[in-house]
LOVEX-303254 format. One record per atom (N, C-alpha, C): x, y, z; residue in three letters. Coordinates in steps of 0.05 Angstrom, whole numbers, plus 32768, in hexadecimal, padded with zeros to 4 digits. Layout:
# LOVEX-303254
XYZALA...
//
This chain:
# LOVEX-303254
810D7EE97FC2MET80F97ED97FCEMET81067EBD7FD5MET81037EB47FEFHIS810D7E9A7FF6HIS80F77E877FFFHIS80F27E727FF1THR80DC7E617FF8THR80E77E468004THR80D97E3F801AASN80E17E258028ASN80FE7E238032ASN81087E3C803ASER81237E3D8045SER81207E418064SER812E7E308073THR812A7E328090THR81377E4A8098THR81287E5980A9ILE81317E7280B6ILE81447E6C80CCILE815E7E7680C8ILE81727E7380DFILE81747E8C80EEILE81707EA480E2ASN81717EBD80EFASN81587ECD80EDASN814D7ED38104MET81337EE38104MET81387F008109MET814E7F0B80FEASN81537F268101ASN813F7F3880F2ASN81347F2E80DDASN811F7F3E80CEASN81067F3A80DDASN80F57F5080DDPRO80DA7F4E80E8PRO80CB7F3980D9PRO80BC7F2980E6THR80AE7F1080D6THR80937F0C80E1THR807F7F0680CFTYR80667EFC80D4TYR80697EDE80D6TYR80637ED080EBVAL80677EB380EDVAL804A7EA680F0VAL80447E9780DCLEU802B7E8A80DALEU80327E6D80E6LEU80227E6280F7LYS80267E478107LYS80137E3580F6LYS801C7E2180ECGLU800D7E0D80DCGLU7FFB7DFE80EFGLU80057DF78105ALA7FF27DE98118ALA7FDA7DF68120ALA7FDD7E108124LEU7FC57E22812BLEU7FB37E268115LEU7FBE7E2980FDLEU7FAD7E2B80E5LEU7F9E7E1280E1LEU7FA87DFB80E5ILE7F9A7DE280E2ILE7F847DDF80F5ILE7F887DE8810FLYS7F757DE68123LYS7F5D7DF7811BLYS7F617E11810FASN7F4B7E208107ASN7F3D7E1280EEASN7F4D7E0A80DDLEU7F407DFB80C4LEU7F2E7DE580CDLEU7F377DD680E1SER7F297DC080EASER7F0E7DC680F7SER7F0D7DDC8105ILE7EF67DE78110ILE7EE27DF180FBILE7EEC7DFF80E7ILE7EDD7E0880D2ILE7ED07DF080C1ILE7EE07DDD80BDGLN7ED57DC580AEGLN7EC07DB880BEGLN7EC27DB780D9LYS7EAD7DAB80EBLYS7E927DBA80E7LYS7E967DD580E7VAL7E7C7DE480E3VAL7E707DDF80C8VAL7E817DDF80B3SER7E797DDA8098SER7E687DC08095SER7E757DAB809FGLN7E677D94809EGLN7E4E7D8E80B1GLN7E517D9880C9GLU7E387D9280DAGLU7E217DA680D4GLU7E257DBF80C5ALA7E127DD080BFALA7E097DCF80A1ALA7E197DBD8092ASN7E127DBB8075ASN7E147DD68067ASN7E2B7DE4806CILE7E317DFE8062ILE7E4C7DFF8055ILE7E4E7E0F8040GLN7E687E128033GLN7E787E298042GLN7E8E7E26804BILE7E9C7E3B8058ILE7EB57E418048ILE7EBA7E59803EILE7ECF7E5F802CILE7EE07E758038ILE7EF97E77802ELEU7F0D7E8A8038LEU7F0A7EA48029LEU7F087EBA803CALA7F077ED68031ALA7F227EE0802EALA7F2C7EE78017PHE7F497EF08014PHE7F4F7F0A801FPHE7F3A7F198025LYS7F3E7F358030LYS7F4B7F33804BLYS7F497F1C805AALA7F537F188073ALA7F707F078071ALA7F717EF6805EPHE7F877EE4805CPHE7F8B7ED88040PHE7FA37EDD8033ALA7FA47ED68019ALA7FC07EC88013ALA7FCD7EBB8028LEU7FE87EB18024LEU7FE47E978013LEU7FE87E9A7FF9TRP7FE17E847FE6TRP7FF47E6F7FE9TRP800B7E707FF6LYS801C7E587FF9LYS80117E45800ELYS7FFD7E4E801BTHR7FF07E3B802FTHR7FD77E2F8022THR7FCF7E35800BPHE7FB67E2A7FFEPHE7FB67E0C7FFDPHE7FCB7DFE7FF7PRO7FCA7DE17FF7PRO7FBF7DD68011PRO7FC67DE38028LEU7FBA7DDA8042LEU7F9D7DE18045LEU7F967DF9803BPHE7F7A7E00803BPHE7F677DED802DPHE7F717DE48014ARG7F627DD48003ARG7F5B7DB98010ARG7F677DB18025LYS7F627D9A8032LYS7F467D9C8043LYS7F3F7DB78049TYR7F2A7DBB8057TYR7F137DCB804DTYR7F197DDC8039ILE7F037DED802BILE7F067DE8800FILE7EF17DF18000THR7EF07DEE7FE2THR7EF07E067FD1THR7EED7E1C7FDFALA7EEC7E387FCDALA7EF37E4E7FE0ALA7EF67E657FD2THR7EFE7E7F7FDFTHR7EEB7E957FD6THR7EEE7EAE7FE4THR7EE07EC37FD9THR7EF27ED97FD0THR7EEA7EE87FBCALA7EFB7EFD7FB0ALA7EE97F177FAFALA7EF77F2D7FB1SER7EEB7F477FAESER7EF87F587F98SER7F097F4E7F88SER7F167F5C7F73SER7F1F7F497F5ESER7F2A7F547F48LEU7F347F447F32LEU7F4D7F357F3CLEU7F5F7F437F4BASN7F757F337F53ASN7F6F7F1C7F68ASN7F5A7F227F7AGLU7F547F0C7F8BGLU7F477EF47F7CGLU7F387EFB7F69ALA7F2A7EE67F56ALA7F407ED57F49ALA7F567EE27F40ARG7F697ED67F34ARG7F7A7EC37F47ARG7F7C7ECC7F5FLEU7F8A7EBB7F73LEU7F7A7EA37F79LEU7F5E7EA57F79ALA7F4E7E8E7F7FALA7F507E7B7F69ALA7F4F7E877F50HIS7F4E7E767F36HIS7F6C7E687F33HIS7F817E777F36GLU7F9B7E6D7F2DGLU7FAA7E5E7F44GLU7FA37E687F5CGLU7FB67E5D7F72GLU7FA37E497F86GLU7F8A7E507F8APHE7F7A7E3C7F9CPHE7F707E277F89PHE7F6B7E307F70GLY7F627E197F5CGLY7F457E147F5BGLY7F357E297F63ALA7F187E297F63ALA7F0B7E447F5CALA7EF87E477F4EPRO7EEC7E617F46PRO7EE37E6D7F63PRO7EE37E897F61ALA7EDD7E987F7AALA7EC07E9E7F7DALA7EB97EA27F96HIS7E9F7EAF7F9DHIS7EA57ECC7F9EHIS7E9D7EDD7F8BTHR7EA87EF77F87THR7E917F0B7F8FTHR7E997F207F9CTYR7E8A7F387FA4TYR7E9C7F4F7FA2TYR7E937F657F94SER7EA07F7D7F97SER7E8E7F957F97SER7E947FAA7FA5PRO7E827FC17FA9PRO7E7D7FCE7F8CPRO7E8E7FCA7F7AALA7E897FD47F5FALA7E9D7FC67F4BALA7E907FBA7F38TYR7EA17FAC7F24TYR7EA87FBE7F0CTYR7EC07FBD7F03LEU7EC97FCD7EEDLEU7EC17FC07ED2LEU7EB97FCF7EC0ASP7EB17FC67EA5ASP7EC87FB77E98ASP7EE07FC07E9DSER7EF87FB37E90SER7F007F987E9DSER7EF57F937EB3GLU7EFC7F7B7EC4GLU7EE67F667EC6GLU7ECC7F6E7EC1ILE7EB77F5C7EC7ILE7EB77F427EB8ILE7EC07F417EA1ASP7EBF7F277E90ASP7ED37F147E9CASP7EEB7F1E7EA3MET7EFF7F0C7EAFMET7EF77F027EC9MET7EEE7F157ED9ILE7EE47F0B7EF4ILE7ED07EF87EF3ILE7EBA7EFC7EE0ALA7EA57EE87EDDALA7EB07ECD7ED7ALA7EC57ECC7EC4ARG7ECE7EB37EBAARG7EDD7EA47ED2ARG7EE67EB47EE7MET7EF57EA77EFCMET7EE57EA27F15MET7ECC7EA57F12SER7EB87EA57F29SER7EA47E8F7F25SER7E9A7E877F3DSER7E847E737F3ASER7E6A7E827F42SER7E6E7E957F56HIS7E577EA77F60HIS7E637EC57F5CHIS7E517ED57F54LEU7E587EEF7F50LEU7E3F7F017F5DLEU7E477F117F71THR7E327F207F7FTHR7E367F407F79THR7E207F4A7F72PHE7E207F687F6DPHE7E197F767F87PHE7E227F8D7F88ASN7E207F9F7FA2ASN7E077FB27F9DASN7DFE7FB57F84SER7DE87FC87F7ESER7DD77FBD7F67SER7DBE7FC57F67LEU7DAE7FBD7F52LEU7DB77FC97F37LEU7DC37FE37F39SER7DCA7FF07F1FSER7DE17FDE7F12SER7DF47FD67F21GLN7E0B7FC57F15GLN7DFE7FA97F0CGLN7DED7F9E7F1DTYR7DE17F867F12TYR7DD47F887EF9TYR7DC37F9E7EF5ARG7DB47FA17EDBARG7DC77FA67EC3ARG7DDC7FB37ECAARG7DEF7FBA7EB5ARG7E047FA47EAEARG7E0B7F947EC2LEU7E227F827EBBLEU7E1C7F627EC0LEU7E047F5F7ECAALA7DFE7F417ECFALA7DFD7F327EB3ALA7DEF7F3C7EA0LYS7DEE7F2E7E85LYS7E097F287E7ALYS7E197F3C7E7BARG7E357F3B7E71ARG7E447F257E80ARG7E427F267E9CALA7E507F147EAAALA7E477EF67EA5ALA7E2D7EF37EA3LYS7E227ED97E9CLYS7E2A7ECF7E7FLYS7E2F7EE07E6FLYS7E377EDA7E53LYS7E567ED07E55LYS7E647EDC7E66ALA7E817ED47E69ALA7E837EB97E77ALA7E6F7EB17E88ASN7E6F7E987E95ASN7E547E907E9AASN7E4A7E7E7E87GLU7E2D7E767E8AGLU7E277E677EA3GLU7E3B7E5C7EB1LYS7E347E4C7ECBLYS7E347E5F7EE3LYS7E397E797EE1LEU7E3B7E8B7EF4LEU7E217E8F7F03LEU7E247E907F1FLEU7E0B7E957F2ELEU7E0B7EB27F37LEU7DF57EC07F32ILE7DF37EDD7F37ILE7DE77EE27F53ILE7DF47EF37F62GLY7DE97EFA7F7DGLY7DE87F197F80GLY7DDC7F1F7F96LEU7DD97F3B7F9ELEU7DDF7F3F7FBBLEU7DEF7F537FC1ARG7DF47F587FDFARG7DDE7F6A7FE9ARG7DD37F617FFFVAL7DBF7F6D800CVAL7DC67F788028VAL7DB77F8E8030ASN7DBB7F9C804AASN7DA57F97805BASN7DA77F858071PRO7D8F7F818083PRO7D8D7F978096PRO7D9D7FAD8092GLU7D997FC380A4GLU7D9D7FBB80C1GLU7DAC7FAA80C7TYR7DB17FA280E3TYR7DCF7F9880E8TYR7DDE7FA380FASER7DF87F9A8100SER7DFF7FA2811CSER7E107F8E8129GLU7E187F958144GLU7E357F9D8145GLU7E407FA4812DILE7E5C7FAD812CILE7E5F7FC88139ILE7E717FC9814EALA7E737FE4815DALA7E837FF68150ALA7E987FF08140THR7EAA80048132THR7E9D80098116THR7E9780248114ASP7E8B802A80FAASP7E9B802680E1ASP7EB7802880E5LEU7ECA802280CFLEU7EC4800580C1LEU7EB87FF280D2TYR7EB57FD880C9TYR7E987FD180C7TYR7E877FE380CAASN7E6A7FDE80CAASN7E5E7FE280ADASN7E567FCF809EPRO7E4D7FD08083PRO7E307FD78083PRO7E227FDA809CCYS7E057FDF809BCYS7DFF7FFA80AACYS7E13800B80ACSER7E0E802380B7SER7E00803680A4SER7DEF804B80AFPRO7DE2805B809EPRO7DF480698088PRO7DEB8067806FGLY7DF980728058GLY7E0D8060804EGLY7E0E80478056THR7E228034804CTHR7E1F8030802ETHR7E3580298022ARG7E3780268004ARG7E3480087FFEARG7E2E7FF88012PHE7E2D7FDB800FPHE7E107FD0800DPHE7E097FC37FF9GLY7DF07FB17FFAGLY7DD77FC37FF2GLY7DC17FB47FEDVAL7DA67FBD7FE6VAL7D957FB87FFDVAL7D847FCA8005THR7D707FC6801ATHR7D577FB9800ETHR7D487FAD8021ALA7D307F9E8017ALA7D1C7FB08009ALA7D187FC78013ASP7D067FDC8004ASP7D107FE07FE8ASP7D2B7FE67FE6GLU7D357FEB7FCBGLU7D347FD47FB9GLU7D397FBB7FC3LEU7D387FA57FB3LEU7D1A7F9E7FA9LEU7D077F9D7FB9PHE7CEC7F977FB0PHE7CDC7FAC7FA1PHE7CE87FC37FA1LYS7CDB7FD97F92LYS7CE77FD97F74LYS7D007FCE7F73ALA7D0D7FD37F58ALA7D147FBC7F4BALA7D137FA27F56TYR7D1A7F897F49TYR7D027F7A7F41TYR7D067F6F7F29ASP7CEF7F607F1EASP7CFA7F447F17ASP7CF67F2E7F27PRO7D017F157F24PRO7CF77F087F0BPRO7CE47F137EFFSER7CD87F067EE6SER7CE67F147ECDSER7CF67F287ECFASP7D027F337EB7ASP7D177F227EABASP7D127F157E94ILE7D227F037E85ILE7D387F0C7E78ILE7D397F2A7E76GLU7D507F347E67GLU7D697F347E78GLU7D687F317E90ILE7D7F7F337EA4ILE7D827F187EB2ILE7D987F0C7EB5PRO7D9B7EF47EC2PRO7D927EF87EDFPRO7D7F7EE47EEAPRO7D717EE67F03PRO7D897EE67F1CPRO7D807EF37F2FILE7D8F7EF37F4AILE7D877ED87F57ILE7D9C7EC67F5ATHR7D967EAC7F67THR7D9F7EAA7F84THR7DAF7EC07F8DGLY7DBB7EBF7FA8GLY7DBF7ED97FB4GLY7DBE7ED97FCELEU7DC17EF07FDELEU7DDB7EEF7FF0LEU7DE57F077FF2HIS7DFF7F098003HIS7DFA7F1D8018HIS7E027F18802FMET7E017F2E8043MET7E1D7F2C8053MET7E257F42805EHIS7E3C7F45806CHIS7E3A7F598083HIS7E347F51809BCYS7E2B7F6480AFCYS7E3C7F5E80CACYS7E527F4D80C8HIS7E5F7F4580E3HIS7E7B7F4D80E0HIS7E877F4D80F7CYS7EA57F5380FBCYS7EAF7F468115CYS7EBA7F318111GLU7EC27F1F812AGLU7EAE7F1E813DGLU7E957F178135ASN7E7F7F128146ASN7E7B7EF4814DASN7E6B7EF18163ASP7E627ED78169ASP7E497ECD8161ASP7E407EB48166ALA7E2A7EA88159ALA7E117EB68162ALA7E0D7EC08177ASP7DF57ECC8181ASP7DEF7EE68172ASP7E057EF48168VAL7E007F0A8157VAL7DF67F03813DVAL7E007EEA8132PHE7DF77EE08117PHE7DD97ED88119PHE7DD07ECE8130VAL7DB37EC68134VAL7DA47EDF8130VAL7DAB7EF4813EARG7D997F0D813EARG7D9B7F198122ARG7DB27F168117THR7DB37F2380FATHR7DA47F1380E5THR7DA47EF880E9LEU7D967EE880D6LEU7D787EED80D7LEU7D6E7EF380EFALA7D527EF980F4ALA7D497F0F80E1ALA7D5A7F2580E0HIS7D547F3E80D0HIS7D547F3780B2HIS7D6A7F2680ACLEU7D6B7F1F808ELEU7D537F108086LEU7D497EFD8095GLU7D347EEB808DGLU7D1A7EFD808BGLU7D177F0F80A1GLU7CFD7F1F80A1GLU7CFC7F318088GLU7D127F3C8081LYS7D137F52806CLYS7D147F458050LYS7D237F2E804CPHE7D277F248032PHE7D1C7F09802CPHE7D117EF9803ELEU7D0A7EDF8039LEU7CEC7ED98040LEU7CE57EE38058VAL7CC87EDE8060VAL7CB47EEC804EVAL7CA27EE18042SER7C8D7EEA8031SER7C9C7EFC801DSER7CB47EF48011SER7CC27F057FFCSER7CBE7EF87FE1SER7CBB7F097FCDPRO7CB67F027FB1PRO7CCF7EF57FA7PRO7CE57EF77FB4ILE7CFF7EEA7FA7ILE7D067ECF7FB6ILE7CFC7EC87FCATHR7D017EB07FDATHR7D067E987FC8THR7CF37E907FB8GLN7CF57E797FA7GLN7D0A7E787F94GLN7D127E937F8CASN7D297E957F77ASN7D427E947F85ASN7D447E947F9EILE7D5E7E937FACILE7D677E767FB0ILE7D7E7E707FA6SER7D897E547FABSER7DA17E537FBCSER7DAC7E6C7FC2TRP7DC47E6D7FD3TRP7DC67E877FE3TRP7DD07E877FFCILE7DD57EA0800BILE7DF17E9C8018ILE7DFF7EB28013ASN7E197EB5801FASN7E177EC98037ASN7E1B7EBE804FPHE7E187ECD8069PHE7E337EDE806EPHE7E467EDE805BGLY7E5B7EF2805DGLY7E717EE68073GLY7E817EF9807BGLY7E957EF5808CGLY7E907F0080A8GLY7EA57F0180B9GLY7EA47F0D80D4GLY7E9C7EF780E9GLY7E967EDE80E0HIS7E8A7ECA80F4HIS7EA67EBD8100HIS7EAD7EC78117LEU7EC67EBE8123LEU7EC47EA38132LEU7EBE7E8F8124MET7EB77E75812FMET7ECF7E66813AMET7EE77E6F8137THR7EFE7E638141THR7F077E70815ATHR7EFB7E858163ARG7F017E92817CARG7EF97E818195ARG7F0A7E8181A8LYS7F037E7281C3LYS7EEA7E7E81CELYS7ED77E6C81D4GLY7EBE7E7381E1GLY7EA97E7881CAGLY7EAF7E7881B3TYR7E997E7C819DTYR7E867E6381A0TYR7E6C7E68819FASP7E587E53819FASP7E557E468186ASP7E657E328182LEU7E647E248169LEU7E497E158166LEU7E3F7E0A817CGLN7E267DF88179GLN7E0E7E0D8171GLN7E0E7E23817CLEU7DF97E388174LEU7DFA7E3E8158LEU7E127E41814CLEU7E157E468131LEU7E0A7E318120LEU7E137E188127ILE7E0B7E018117ILE7DED7DFD811BILE7DE17DFF8132ASP7DC47DFE8134ASP7DB47E118125ASP7DC07E2A8124THR7DB17E418116THR7DB27E3C80F7THR7DC97E3180EFLEU7DCA7E2D80D2LEU7DB87E1480CALEU7DB77E0180DBASN7DA57DEA80D6ASN7D897DF080D7ASN7D837E0380EBGLY7D677E0C80EBGLY7D5E7E1B80D1GLY7D727E2A80C6PHE7D6D7E3980ACPHE7D697E248098PHE7D787E0F8095HIS7D737DFB8081HIS7D5A7DEF8083HIS7D4E7DED809BGLN7D327DE0809DGLN7D1E7DF28095GLN7D217E0E8098ARG7D0E7E22808EARG7D107E27806DARG7D277E238066TYR7D2D7E298048TYR7D3E7E12803ETYR7D337DFC803APRO7D457DE5802FPRO7D507DE98013PRO7D467DFA8003HIS7D4E7DFD7FEAHIS7D667E117FE7HIS7D6E7E1B7FFDILE7D837E317FFDILE7D9D7E258007ILE7DB37E267FF7LYS7DCF7E228000LYS7DDA7E388010LYS7DE97E2F8024LEU7DF57E448034LEU7E147E478033LEU7E1C7E5F8034ILE7E397E638030ILE7E437E798046ILE7E597E75804FMET7E667E888061MET7E817E8C8059MET7E8C7EA6805BGLU7EA77EAE8052GLU7EB87EBC8068GLU7EBD7EAF807EPRO7ECC7EBD8092PRO7EE97EC28089PRO7EF67ED48093GLY7F137ED7808CGLY7F237ED480A7GLY7F1D7EE480B9SER7F2C7EE380D3SER7F297EC880E0SER7F147EBC80DEALA7F107EA280ECALA7F257E8B80E2ALA7F2D7E8E80C9PHE7F417E7A80C0PHE7F5E7E8080CCPHE7F667E9A80CFALA7F807E9F80D8ALA7F817EAB80F5ALA7F6A7EA88103TRP7F677EB4811ETRP7F7E7EA58132TRP7F8E7EB7813CGLN7FA17EAD8150GLN7FB37E978146GLN7FBD7E9A812CTHR7FCD7E84811FTHR7FEA7E8D811ETHR7FF27EA58129GLY800D7EAC8126GLY80127EC9812FGLY802A7ED2812DHIS80327EED8139HIS80437EFB8128HIS80497F14812DLEU805D7F268120LEU80727F298133LEU808B7F21812CGLU80A37F25813CGLU80B17F3E8131GLU80B67F518147ALA80C47F688141ALA80DA7F6E8155ALA80E87F858151HIS81007F8A8161HIS81027FA58169HIS810B7FAD8181VAL81127FC78189VAL81297FD4817DVAL81297FE8816FVAL81407FF58162VAL8149800E8170VAL8138801C817FASP813F8031818FASP8128803781A4ASP8133804781BAILE8121804D81CEILE8123806D81D2ILE810D807C81CFVAL810F809A81D0VAL80FC80A181E7VAL810080BB81F2GLU80EE80C48206GLU80E880E08202GLU80CE80E98205ASN80C881028203ASN80B081088217ASN80AF811B8227HIS809B8122823BHIS8095810C824BHIS80A980FE8254ASN80A680E48265ASN809980CB8258ASN809680CE823EILE808B80B6822DILE80A380AA8220ILE80A88091822AARG80BB8081821AARG80AE80708204ARG80BB807381ECTHR80B2806581D6THR80C7805281CBTHR80BF803781C9ALA80D2802581BFALA80CC802381A0ALA80DF802B8190ILE80DA802B8174ILE80E280118168ILE80D280058158LEU80D47FEA814ELEU80DC7FEA8130LEU80E37FD18128ASP80EA7FD0810BASP80D27FC780FCASP80BB7FCD8107VAL80A27FC980F9VAL80927FE280FBVAL807A7FE480EBSER806A7FFE80EDSER804E7FF780F0SER803E80038100PHE802380008105PHE8014800780EAPHE801B801D80E0THR800D802780C8THR8011801580AFTHR802B800A80B0CYS80307FF98098CYS802B7FDB809BCYS802E7FD180B4HIS802C7FB680B8HIS80187FAA80CCHIS800B7FBB80DCMET7FF47FB380EDMET7FDF7FCB80EAMET7FD67FD280D3PRO7FC37FE880D1PRO7FAC7FE980E1PRO7F9F7FD180E7ASP7F887FCF80F7ASP7F8C7FDB8112ASP7FA57FDC811DCYS7FAB7FE68136CYS7FA580058138CYS7FA980138120LEU7FA3802F811ELEU7F8680348114LEU7F7C80248103GLU7F63802980F8GLU7F4B8024810DGLU7F4E8011811DMET7F37800B812DMET7F32801F8143MET7F4480258158PRO7F5F8018815APRO7F5D7FFD816APRO7F717FEC8165TYR7F727FD28172TYR7F8D7FCF817FTYR7F8D7FC58199PHE7FA37FC281A8PHE7FA97FA581A8PHE7FC07F9C819BPRO7FC87F818197PRO7FD27F7881B3PRO7FD37F5D81B7GLU7FE17F5181CDGLU7FFE7F5081C7GLU800E7F5981DAVAL802C7F5881D7VAL80357F4381EAVAL80447F3181E0ARG804F7F1C81F1ARG80617F268208ARG805B7F1F8222GLY806C7F268238GLY80677F448240GLY80517F508238ALA804C7F6A823FALA802D7F6F8246ALA80287F828254ARG800C7F8A825CARG80067FA68250ARG7FEE7FA98243HIS7FE67FC18236HIS7FD97FD0824EHIS7FDE7FE98252ILE7FD37FFA8265ILE7FC980148259ILE7FB480208266GLU7FA680358259GLU7FB68050825BGLU7FC88054826FGLN7FD6806C8274GLN7FF380678279GLN8004807B8274ASN802180778276ASN802A80708292ASN803D80648296SER804A805F82AFSER8066805E82B1SER8074805B82C7GLU8092805C82C8GLU809E804282B8GLU8090802D82B7LYS809B801582ACLYS80908013828CLYS808080248286ALA8071801F826BALA8084802A8254ALA807D801F823BTYR808A80278223TYR80728029820ETYR8073803E81FFARG8062804181E8ARG8070803381D1ARG8062802481C1LEU806E801581ABLEU806B80268192LEU8084802B8184GLY8082803D816EGLY808C802F8155GLY807F8035813EGLY8088802B8126GLY809F803B8118GLY80AB80328104ASN80C1803F80F8ASN80BB804F80DEASN80A3805780DDSER809C806880C4SER809D808380CDSER8099809780BACYS809A80B280BFCYS807D80BD80C6CYS806880AC80C8LEU804F80B480D2LEU804F80BB80EFLEU804780D480F5SER804A80DD8114SER803C80C88125SER802380BF811AGLY801180AE812CGLY80188091812BGLY802F808B8120ASP8037806D811DASP804280648139ASP802F8062814DTYR803580578165TYR801C804E8173TYR8020803F8188LEU800680358194LEU800B802F81B2LEU7FF6803B81C1GLY7FF3803081DDGLY800B803281F2GLY800880258208TYR801C8024821DTYR801C80078225TYR80367FFC8227TRP80387FDF8232TRP804D7FE18247TRP80497FD1825BGLU805A7FCB8272GLU80697FB2826DGLU80827FB1826EPHE80907F98826BPHE809F7F918287PHE80A47F75828BASP80AC7F6E82A3ASP80CB7F7982A8ASP80DA7F7C8291GLU80F47F878293GLU80F67F9C827FGLU81087FB08285PRO810D7FC78273PRO81137FBD8257PRO810A7FCD8244LEU81117FC48228LEU812D7FCF821ELEU813B7FC0820DSER81557FC98203SER81537FC781E5SER81657FD681D8VAL81687FD381B9VAL816E7FB581B4VAL81617FAB81A0GLY81677F8F8198GLY81537F7C81A4GLY81427F8481BAASP812E7F7281C4ASP81197F6B81AFASP81107F5281B2THR80FA7F4881A0THR80DE7F4F81ACTHR80CB7F59819CILE80B17F5F81A3ILE809F7F4E8193ILE808C7F3F819FILE80787F2D8191ILE805E7F378193ILE80537F3D817BPHE80377F478179PHE80277F2E8172PHE80157F238184GLU80057F0D8182GLU7FEF7F10816EGLU7FE67EFA8163ASP7FD07EFB814EASP7FD17F108139ASP7FE67F0C812CMET7FEB7F218115MET7FEB7F1480F9MET7FDB7EFF80F4ILE7FDA7EF480DBILE7FC47EFC80C9ILE7FAC7EFF80D4HIS7F957F0880C4HIS7F937F2780C5HIS7F8B7F3080AETYR7F897F4D80A6TYR7FA57F5C80ACTYR7FBC7F5080A5THR7FD77F5E80A7THR7FE37F5D808CTHR7FED7F448086THR7FFA7F42806CTHR7FE97F4B8053THR7FCF7F498056VAL7FC07F51803EVAL7FBB7F6F803EVAL7FC27F7E8053LYS7FBE7F9B8057LYS7FD97FAA8059LYS7FEF7F9E8059THR80087FAD805ETHR800F7FBE8047THR801F7FD2804CTHR802A7FE38038THR80497FE5803ATHR80567FF28028MET80717FF78028MET807780158029MET806480228037PHE80668040803DPHE808280458049PHE8090805C803FASN80AB80638047ASN80C0804F803EASN80B8803A802FGLY80CC80288028GLY80D78016803EGLY80C680148055ILE80CE8005806BILE80CF7FE68065ILE80E47FDA806FGLN80E77FBB806AGLN80CD7FAF8072GLN80C17FA0805FHIS80A97F908067HIS80B27F778076HIS80A37F718089PRO80A97F588099PRO80AA7F408085PRO80BB7F2C808DASP80B87F13807FASP809F7F048084ASP80977EF18077ILE807F7EE1807BILE808A7EC4807EILE80857EB98095ALA80907E9C8099ALA80797E8A80A3ALA807F7E7080A3ILE806E7E5D80ADILE807D7E4A80BEILE80727E4480D7LYS807F7E3080E7LYS806E7E1580E4LYS807D7E0180DCARG80717DE880D1ARG806C7DD680EAARG805D7DC580E6LEU80567DB080FBLEU806F7DA58109LEU80867DA180FAASP809D7D948105ASP80AD7DA88116ASP80A57DC28117GLY80B47DD88123GLY80C67DE88113GLY80CA7DDF80FBSER80DC7DF080EASER80CC7E0980DFSER80DC7E2080DBILE80D07E3980D1ILE80DC7E3C80B4ILE80CA7E4280A1HIS80CF7E468087HIS80C77E61807EHIS80D47E6E806DTHR80CE7E898064THR80BC7E84804BTHR80A47E8F804ALEU80937E8F8035LEU809A7EA98023LEU809F7EBE802DARG80A87ED6801EARG80BC7EE6802CARG80CF7EF1801DHIS80E37F058029HIS80E27F1C8014HIS80DD7F35801FTYR80D87F4B800ETYR80F27F5A800ATYR80F87F667FF2THR81107F747FEFTHR810C7F8F7FE1THR81207F9F7FDCTYR811D7FB87FD1TYR810F7FB67FB6TYR81107FA07FA7GLU81047F9E7F8DGLU80E47FA07F91GLU80DA7F937FA7ASP80C07F947FAEASP80B47FB07FB0ASP80C47FC17FC0TYR80BD7FDD7FC3TYR80BD7FED7FABTYR80D47FE87F9ALYS80DA7FF67F81LYS80C37FEF7F6CLYS80BC7FD57F6EGLY80A67FCD7F5AGLY808C7FDB7F5FGLY80847FE57F78ARG806C7FF17F7EARG806E800D7F73ARG808580177F6BMET808780337F5EMET808980337F41MET8089801C7F36ASP808B801A7F19ASP807480287F0CASP
//
């Protein structure tokens, strides 16, 4: 591992985070936080480069975790207790997670009944929450839709009001609600979702007066160009007027790292089969850009145009793993590609380094940061020992 060493040779594939663009996003998020009187925290599931946390701490005060490891990262590296939610907490981990958290949200009433008292005993200051399902979402891709029929996420209003007794003194009370129904959505989607949340869980609800905080989750892409920031701020301030006793929280992930850097790769071979030319790269879609295959999502490639069908000038871009489907789309380049050419995948900082694997033992891209003065420094260089360590 090489820390703070200036990169002279970019022969390795590299994720490059640009500090200036990250600061731009952090400033927008801070503006929303201040003007809407809401706490906005970083979701590790999208971005967890802890060596950048000193910069984050200038703009935000906390982070969100969904596992023991993420809670430890919040506690040990960010320096603040986590807002924690998990689909299911393990008995062996709940005490430690509770001690490292300020808020602990349960996914089901069964886990709440079984573990809330124990969690509160481990941390008497802990605030207990419940994830709710407003049964409304405008997410088009089912893979990312937490409100689709049969979802394993959250409690519906019918289930909650039939089974939960807020006067039960044997179990610590639920003081907060958590919902997550967005994925890179705009403010108008939040307005419509919020109407469903209020109607189902707050208007004429037996729990409204017990609720002192609500976490509106992630997926609010407030740093995207064209996002209606004023509508978001006005909507949140309108909620404050209706429910002045409720503290508001949001936990976007992508919004923090949106368009803050790229993945630099290189052509290592060009093969042709049935008139399809594939440029094989020193990176892998399945290993290093998994969303491209999962959604599927077609990234922007610098100096190239994505097209729907093959053409005489087109190349399919292929990864260097043994997975047959480790390739994506067709791109036309202004000039023919050659071995050694650089390929830049734009906007490859969020949901990449947190999801990468070392499948096939493929060299993991370096992680670097371009500072404000233009210098580039390696945050992490991966070696054989990293791959071998995963097999221990």
